[in-house]
Rosetta silent file (secondary structure, phi, psi, omega in degrees, C-alpha in Angstrom):
SEQUENCE: XXXXXXXXXXXXXXXXXXXXXXXXXXXXXXXXXXXXXXXXXXXXXXXXXXXXXXXXXXXXXXXXXXXXXXXXX
SCORE:     score description
SCORE:     0.000 S_00000001
   1 L     0.000  137.260 -174.963  -35.146  -50.187   19.612 S_00000001
   2 L   -99.632   -3.297  179.593  -37.932  -51.234   17.281 S_00000001
   3 L  -130.616  157.282  179.701  -35.897  -51.950   14.145 S_00000001
   4 L  -137.512  170.651  177.954  -32.927  -54.126   13.270 S_00000001
   5 L   -55.774  138.786  179.779  -30.524  -54.682   10.390 S_00000001
   6 L    98.788  -21.954 -179.689  -32.249  -55.963    7.264 S_00000001
   7 L   -82.814  157.637  176.663  -35.553  -54.188    7.848 S_00000001
   8 E  -109.927  134.265  176.209  -36.875  -51.357    5.679 S_00000001
   9 E  -120.939  150.509  175.509  -38.255  -48.181    7.242 S_00000001
  10 E  -111.106  121.320 -178.238  -40.199  -45.330    5.673 S_00000001
  11 E  -117.589  130.619  173.154  -39.307  -41.926    7.119 S_00000001
  12 L   -76.077  166.590 -176.568  -41.152  -38.685    6.527 S_00000001
  13 H   -56.816  -33.850 -179.727  -39.183  -35.477    6.050 S_00000001
  14 H   -85.569   -2.361 -176.894  -39.576  -34.483    9.718 S_00000001
  15 H   -94.686   -1.001  176.149  -38.524  -37.941   10.938 S_00000001
  16 E  -149.576  164.579 -174.748  -34.852  -37.598   10.014 S_00000001
  17 L  -110.217  157.328  168.055  -32.198  -34.874    9.805 S_00000001
  18 L    73.168   25.793  172.348  -29.898  -33.356    7.216 S_00000001
  19 L  -163.711  176.644 -179.923  -31.890  -34.053    4.037 S_00000001
  20 L  -128.577  159.347  178.553  -35.326  -33.382    2.555 S_00000001
  21 L    85.813  167.405  177.436  -38.219  -35.476    1.275 S_00000001
  22 L   -69.841  155.601 -176.302  -39.492  -38.892    2.280 S_00000001
  23 E  -141.133  129.379  168.596  -36.948  -41.693    2.620 S_00000001
  24 E  -106.789  128.535 -173.790  -37.140  -45.488    2.401 S_00000001
  25 E  -133.842  126.842  170.731  -34.081  -47.073    3.965 S_00000001
  26 E   -89.142  117.756 -173.756  -32.964  -50.695    4.269 S_00000001
  27 E   -75.251  129.564  173.851  -31.081  -50.734    7.555 S_00000001
  28 E  -100.660  -33.890 -176.533  -27.597  -52.182    7.550 S_00000001
  29 E  -157.383  138.671  172.494  -26.599  -51.099   11.052 S_00000001
  30 E  -100.960  118.818 -173.714  -28.098  -49.332   14.063 S_00000001
  31 E   -91.714   73.646  178.893  -25.366  -47.142   15.588 S_00000001
  32 H   -65.903  -27.008 -178.301  -26.212  -47.267   19.300 S_00000001
  33 H   -62.515  -34.766  179.281  -22.592  -46.384   20.116 S_00000001
  34 H  -106.506    4.255 -179.441  -22.961  -42.826   18.785 S_00000001
  35 H   -92.170   -7.839 -176.723  -26.680  -42.441   19.480 S_00000001
  36 H   -62.430  -17.856 -176.246  -26.289  -42.113   23.250 S_00000001
  37 H   -84.921    1.906 -174.017  -26.010  -38.310   22.939 S_00000001
  38 H  -112.545   24.051  173.678  -29.605  -37.865   21.722 S_00000001
  39 L    53.152   30.219  177.591  -31.543  -38.673   24.928 S_00000001
  40 L    74.373    2.152 -178.786  -33.178  -41.749   23.395 S_00000001
  41 L   -93.669  -24.733 -178.691  -35.156  -39.596   20.946 S_00000001
  42 E  -131.372  151.624  178.488  -32.872  -39.957   17.908 S_00000001
  43 E  -142.187  142.653  175.394  -30.689  -42.796   16.626 S_00000001
  44 E   -83.939  129.653  176.004  -28.036  -43.046   13.923 S_00000001
  45 E  -118.948  147.302  169.514  -28.793  -45.613   11.237 S_00000001
  46 E  -117.138  133.275 -177.533  -26.629  -46.769    8.367 S_00000001
  47 E  -163.780 -172.382  178.718  -28.448  -48.135    5.377 S_00000001
  48 E  -116.909  125.904  177.828  -29.164  -48.203    1.683 S_00000001
  49 E   -66.867  137.221  177.976  -31.760  -45.860    0.245 S_00000001
  50 E  -104.977  122.138 -177.628  -34.546  -47.681   -1.618 S_00000001
  51 L   -73.771  170.966  179.703  -35.752  -45.843   -4.723 S_00000001
  52 L   -59.655  -25.183  179.420  -39.368  -45.407   -5.853 S_00000001
  53 L   -87.358    2.367  178.894  -38.890  -48.381   -8.176 S_00000001
  54 L    85.772    0.106 -178.882  -37.844  -50.591   -5.228 S_00000001
  55 L   -88.305  145.806  179.055  -34.224  -50.813   -6.343 S_00000001
  56 E   -68.571  146.163  179.376  -31.372  -50.177   -3.919 S_00000001
  57 E  -121.159 -134.831 -174.234  -29.533  -46.890   -4.205 S_00000001
  58 E   -78.243  152.508  170.436  -26.798  -45.108   -2.319 S_00000001
  59 E   -67.427  138.848  179.371  -25.439  -45.864    1.142 S_00000001
  60 E  -143.002  128.897  165.078  -26.748  -43.319    3.673 S_00000001
  61 E   -86.456  138.142 -174.389  -26.076  -42.576    7.308 S_00000001
  62 E  -137.743  131.631  170.352  -29.282  -41.146    8.818 S_00000001
  63 E   -93.562  108.337 -171.741  -30.120  -39.526   12.151 S_00000001
  64 E  -114.542  149.052  176.369  -33.713  -40.714   12.645 S_00000001
  65 E   -72.432  122.672 -177.654  -36.432  -40.017   15.185 S_00000001
  66 H   -56.978  -41.230 -177.825  -36.876  -43.184   17.290 S_00000001
  67 H   -62.362  -19.719 -178.191  -40.662  -42.661   17.548 S_00000001
  68 H   -93.302   -3.864 -173.855  -40.936  -42.874   13.730 S_00000001
  69 L   -84.850  103.802  175.158  -39.136  -46.193   13.348 S_00000001
  70 L  -137.393  128.728  179.395  -41.556  -48.871   12.252 S_00000001
  71 E   -61.185  142.535  174.397  -40.635  -51.555    9.731 S_00000001
  72 L   -76.331  133.436  179.932  -42.443  -51.385    6.392 S_00000001
  73 L  -100.428    0.000    0.000  -44.575  -54.465    5.871 S_00000001
């Protein structure tokens, strides 16, 4: 896994499931326990959405493509 709790990731619309548009997420937890069913290609993340103004928003569980997970610098 390339990300850990506390990091922020930027996901494009095709890099996560069950929502639309780009997403910035501050990771609170990587759910490896329920991610085992996705053949290492997808992982469940729990985090807080970061708005365009940089302020924290709502809590979000996200099924994200592992290949797209790179911390925002």
